N, C-alpha and C positions, 0 to 999 in steps of 0.2 A: 548558272550555279544554282543548285537545290540543297536545301537543307531537309533531311528526312527525319523526322521525329518519332523516335522508337516508343514514346509513350503513348502515343494516340493513333500512330500508322499514317498521318498526313505528309504531304510533301508540298514545299513551298518555296518560291523564288527566293532567292537571298542576294542582297546588293551587293556589287562589285565595286571595290574603289577604284582600280584600275586594272586594264588587262592588255599585255605585250604579248610578243614572242618570246619573251624571257619567262613569262608566268603568268599568274592571276593574284591579286592583292585583295584580302577581304579585312574588314574590321571587325573583330570578334568581340563585341560587347557582350560578353557572357561570363556567368559566374566560373571561376578557376576550379573549382571541385567538382564539375560535371563532364559528361563526354557528349559529342556531337558529331553526326555524320553528314559531311558534305559531298555531293555528288556532281561531277561534272557532265554535263548533257549537250547535245547539240542545240544551238538555236542563239538568240540574241541576248545577252545578260542585261539584267536591270543594274544600272549605275547607281552609286550611292548618292551623289548629290541630286539626282533626279528623284529618287527615292525619299529623300529626307526634306526637300524644299517645299513640298507641297502637303506634306500631313500636319494638320491642323486640330488641336483638342476642341471639340464642340460640345461636349458634356462631360462632366465628373461628379460623382456621389459617392461618399462615404455610406457603407451599408453597416447601420448601427442596429441597436436594439436586441432583442432576443431571438433566437433561431428555435424552430420546432426540433426536437432531439430524439433521438430511439437508439438505444444501444444494440450493438451486433457482437455478443461475446464470440471469441475465436479460441479460446484457450481449452482445447478438448483434452480433459485429464484421465481419459479411461485407461490410459497405460501409466499413470503417475508421472508423466513427464514435467508437470509443474509443481506437483505436491503429493507427499505420500499422507495417507493412503490414496490410491487412485479413486476416481470420482467421475461424475459427470462434467459436461462444461462448465468453466468457472466463470460467473459473470460478475456483476456487482456485489461486492459484500462489505457489509462493516468489519472492521477488524480491529480498530482502536477506539475507546470509551472513555468519556469523563465520568467520574464515579466518586461516591462518597458514602459513608455510612448514614442509613435512615436516622439515626439518632442526632446526627450533627448536619442534618439537612433543613433548610426553611420549608414552610408549608406550601410555597410556590415553586419548589424545585422543578416542577414538572412543565412550568410554563415555558413556551418558547422564547419569551424575552429575558428570562432570568440569566443573570450574569454568573457563568459557570467558570469564568477564568480562575477562580481560587480552587477549583476541584483538579484532583490529579488526572491525567490521561494516561492510560496504559493499554498494552496489546492483550487481546484475548488470551487465555490460557497462563498468563503470569500474574502471580499473586502475591499478596504481602506476606512474607513469611517469617522475618525476624526484625527486631529492632537492633540497628548497629551503632556502635560507639567507637570514636578514634581518641587515642591519647598519644601525645608525643613520645619519642624513644626515651627523652630526657626525665620524664614524670615517674614516680614510682607506681610499679604495679607488681608486688613482689609475693602476695599471699590472697587467699580467698576473700579476704574481708574488703580488699582493696577493689578486687572485681567486682563483688556483688554491690560494693557502694556506688561504683561506676555506672554499673546496669541498672539502677534505679533511676538514674537521671534520664531526662527526654534525648531521644535519639532519632536517628534517621530510618527509615523503612528499607528494608531490602527485599526487593521483589526477584522471584525466579519462578520458572515452571519446572515442574518434576520431569516433564519430557523433555524441553528444548534448554534446560539451565537458565543463566542469566541472559537476558537480552541483549543481543549483539556482542557477546562474549562466549561463544561457543567452544573456545580453544583451538589450537593449531588446526590448520586445513591443508588442503592442497591449492592446485590453482583453481580461480573461479569459483571461490566460496565453499559453501557447505558441501561435504564430501561423505554424506551418510555417518558423522560421527560426531558427538557432541561431549564435551568433556563432563565429567561426573562431579566436579568440584563447583560448587555454587558460592563458598567463600573464596574471594579472589584477595589474595594477601599481598598487597603492593604498595601500601600507604606509607610505609616507613615509619613504624610505630608499634603502639599496641592496638589490636582489634578485638572488638568485643562484640559478642551477638547474643541476644537473649529472645527467646519466645517461649511457648507453651506447647506441650505434647498430650495427647489423648490416650490413655490407655483403655481399651475397651472391655477388660477384665482383670482382676486380680491376677496375676501370672509372672511367670520369668520373661526377661525381654533381653536382647543382645543389641549392644551398640556397634554399629559399623563405622569404622573410620578410614576415609579414602583421602589419600595424598598426605600433606602435612599433618602431624598429629598435634592436636591443641595442647597448650601448656595448661590450661584448666579445663575440665569438662564436669560441670555441675549440674544436679539435679536435686531441685527443691533445697537449694544451698548446700548441699554436700558433694565432695568429689565422689565420683562413681568409676568404676572400671568397666570392662567389656560386658560382663553379665550384670544383672540387678533385678530385683523384685519390685514391681510397682502394683499399688493398689488401683482399682478401678478409677477412672477420672483424669483430670488435668494437673500435669505437673509442670514446674517451672524448668526450663533449660537454659544454662548460660553457658557459652563457650568462647575462650579467651584465646589470643595467640600473642605471644609477648615479642616484641623486638622484630616485626615483620620487615622485610626489605622495602626499599622505594624502587619502583619499577615504572617506568615510563613505557607507555603503549598507545600505539594508533594504528588504524586501517593502512594496509598498504597493498597496491596492486602486485599480482603475482603470487608466489608462494605465501601463504598467509600462516605466519608463525608467531605463536604466542607462548613465551616461556616464563610467564609469571607463576609464581607458587600458587596452589590452590588446597583446598581442602573441603571435605564434608563430612557431615556428622549425621547418621540416619538411624532410627530405631526400628527394630524388628520384634516380632515374637520370637522366642527363642527356638521355637519348633520350624521356624521357617528359613528356607534355604537363601543364600545369597542370590540375586539374579546375576545371570552372566551378562557381560558387556556385549550389546549388539554388534553382529559383523558389520563392516564397513560396505557390505554389499546387501544387507538384510532389506527387506521391503518396510522398514520401520526406522525412522531417525530419532533417536532417542537417548537420554542417560539410561544408565541401568536400572536406576531407582524406579522409573515409571512401569517398570516390568516385575517390580514385587510387591509384596504386601506390607510395604512399610507403614508405621504411624505417620500422622501428618500433624504439620505445625500449625499454630493457630496463635499470633502474638496477643489476640484480644481474648484467649481462653475461652472460647465459646460464646463470648458476648457479641453485641452489634451483629445480629443475624439477618437483620434487614439491610439491604443495600441498594441504592439508587443508582441509576446509569442513564447517560443522554449520548446522543450522536444526531448527526444530521445525516439525512439518508441521500438517496439519488433523485434525479428529477424523474417525476411521473411513476412514484414508488405506488404499487398495487398490492404486494404481499411481502411478508417477512417469514422467515424460517428460523427460529431462534432454539439453539440448545445450551441448556444451563444445569449445572449441579445443584439443584434447589427445586423450591415449590412456590406456590402462591404467586405466579406471575401475574403483574398488573401493567398495563402499558397504555400510554398516551400519544396521540399524534397531534401535533402543534396544540398540545394543551388540552386536549378532548380525549377523554377516555374511551378506550375500545373496550366493548363487553359483549357478553352473550355468546353467540355462535361465531362471531368473528374472531374469538381466541379459542383456538381447538388444540386439545392436547393430543398428539399425535402417537407418543409412545412414551414409555418410562421403563426404567431397568431397576434391578436389586441394589445397584450402586448408586442410586438417586439422581440419575440422569434423566432430565424429562426434555422432549423435543416439542415445540408449539409451532403450529401455523397461527399467523396473524393476517387477518384481511382488513385492508384499508378500504373500507365501504365508500368514503368521498375521497378519492385519490386527488392530490394537488399536482399540477404540472411542474412547480419548481421543488426543489429540495427541502422537504418538511424536517420538523425536529420531532424525533423518536425518543421518549422517555419512558423507562421501565424500572420496577422493582421486582426484587426477588429476594424470598428468604432462603438463605444460603444453608449448604450442609455445613457444619464446623470442619475447619482443615481446608476450606476453599472461601477465600476473602479476596476482595476486589475484583479484578477482572480474571481471576483463575475462576470464579463461578461461571464465566461465558467458555464453554469447552471448544466451541468451534466458531468460525467467522458466521456473522449472521447474513444469511442468503436474501438478497433483494431481487424480488421480481417487479419489473417495471414494464410500463407501457409507453406512450408519447410523453416528452416532458417539454421544458423551455430551459434555454441556457444562453447567455450571452457568449460571444465569441472571447476566448481567453483559456488560461491553464485550467482544464477541468479538474486537475487535482486538488486546487482549492475549493472545491464544490463537495462539502460532507464526504460521503462514503466513496466517492469515485477517487479520492485520494490514492486507493488501492487497486483502482481498476485498470487493466491492460486489456486491450482489445479494440473494438471498432465502435464508431458512434456516427450517426446520420445527422448532418445539419441541413434543415431545409427552411427555404425562405422566399416569400415573393417579394419580386422586386419590379417597381415600374420604370421602364426606359421609354423616353420620348420618340417621337417619329425616327426611324432609322432608313437609311438609304442604302442602296446597294453597294457603294463605294464606302461605305463606313465599317471601321474595323473597331470591335467591341472587345475589350480587355477586361477579365475578371482577375482582379490582383487580391490574392488570400492573405497577404501580408506573410506571417510566420505559420507553419504547421509543424506539428511533432507527431509522427514522423513522415508519413506519406498519406496521399489521399487520392479519391476518385471523384472526378466532376461530372455531374449530369445537368442539362439544362433543359426545361420542357420535356423530360422523359429521354431525351437524346444523350448518348455518351459525348463527352467532351474530351476526355483523357485522364490519364493517370499520371501525378507528379510525385516523384519520389526524392526530391531535394529542391533546394532554393536555387532560382527564384520560384515562388510559387504562383504564376502567373498562368492563365490560360486565355486563348482565343476563342470566344464565344460567338463570332460572328455569324456562322452557319447555324447556329441553334436558336438564337434570340429572334425576338420580334417586337414591334412596336406595342407598347402597352405593358400589361401583367406578364411577368415571366417567372417561373418556378425554378429556383435554383437549389440544387441537392450537391452537398459535399460529404463524402463518406471518409472519414478520418479514421487511420489506424495508427495505435500508439506503439513503442516500445514495450518491452518487458519492464521495465525500470518501476513503474508504479506497483507491479505486482512484487517486485524484489524489495520494497521498502521495509518488509518485515523480516526479510530473510537477511542471515549474517553473511554479508559479502561486500567486499570493496569495490564490486564492480555495479553495485546497484544503480548509479546515476543519481540525477537530480530530480526524477519524477514529474517531469514537465510533459504535459500531453494535450492535444486538443487542436482545434482551430483557434490559433493565437491572435490572429489578426494582426493590424487592423485590417479590415475588409473594404475594397472599393471597386467601382466599376468605371471605366472610361472609355467614351466614345470618340474615336479618330475619324475625321474624313481624309482618305488617303487617295494618291494618285491612281490612276488606272495602270497596272503593269502593262508592259509592251507584251504582245503575244511572241511567243517563240516560234521561230520559222525552223523547221529542220533544215540541216545541212545535208545536201544531195552531194 
């Protein structure tokens, strides 16, 4: 009886429990979610008692500590398969950032040991747009004075992206998540009471402006404390905007697999120059995923009214970081790596445009093998606050790094990395004899892996159990083990609104161990003539 291994192409004898004229019995000590090919061939079988009786464990060691790592990006986005617009290969990227206005930051905020647990963490492109308030339906909210009085109190920050709307709330979709359409409504009216929003809007010149309302019409729309209609004259400068919805319905909502339906009431209030056209809603099949607002020349909201222009950001990078590419709506980039400021020719301005978008290349002159702390500050353009300043994911170029076995999603910017990663390590094995069987147990892996020992192919493992027989590749003394792990797309999907994103676990999870067995010599098969 032979077991043919489709992963590595090997053929081994498989022990038989018993064999009679009625048939052959095997003990299948295998996982239930995998498939195996057993082949009957001429010869004398190896019987299970004989096979088991003499196998003795003579050596076992846990493989702990750091591994040398190297990323192998696999997401070729030249056709836009993974993200619009189409781009080059998607590798390690920083997509979420701790952030705080500079005026509220302590002097040591760029220190790697600074406790930023009190800072808010947000996704690139999503910015602080309004201060929001809620009052229960039983409380009075019948006139402008009531609305204005409530809007002067401390409230909660509402974040949204002019392109992607409210994070994780894109509106109804088809199967499998985002289908090229994003709801234009950034006010989600589902709290069952009175919902009020306050911000500031900037008029670049004294001129006539138009207010576009999408979805539910607000009960109160106030500019500088006065009710306004669709058309209005604004002086140059900042103007307070208060929007109120009275008696909104209470609606429960949660992600669900399958058809993604979101029937919550929504609204949007957007200011345009009177001469501007209302942008058309992008087609579901357009090469852009966006609300309609991102395609027009609307005025920008800023709850700070142009104050707090300097903002600070922090994120933990990826192992072996060598370079960064940072695109921001702002100027005066200053950046620190593990508390040390990067200056001079190591911070290069690659491009800038009329809208205020600047692209920088940052070179880490003394790279670290582990995942270092990146801190940077930017003087933002008014209307872009919080992580809206960061237009695109920060691209991270890496070399060789170090990482312990475990979930790579818990290591800085690798939280959103889907692709391949090499794990390499030197392991010392004591004297090995010809009848020894050496098993490498990788513990758990998410999702598949390819193993090499001393430069020789061992096999590909695509499901548990993640164990491989490396008897033919190992030698006494030092051995070089290489495990190439490929993750699923789950990490990449963590910032994409879909109920199919998964749990974002990836890597050589472990625990990893190596065992040497002394095995009996299998009987030589004699061909039947």
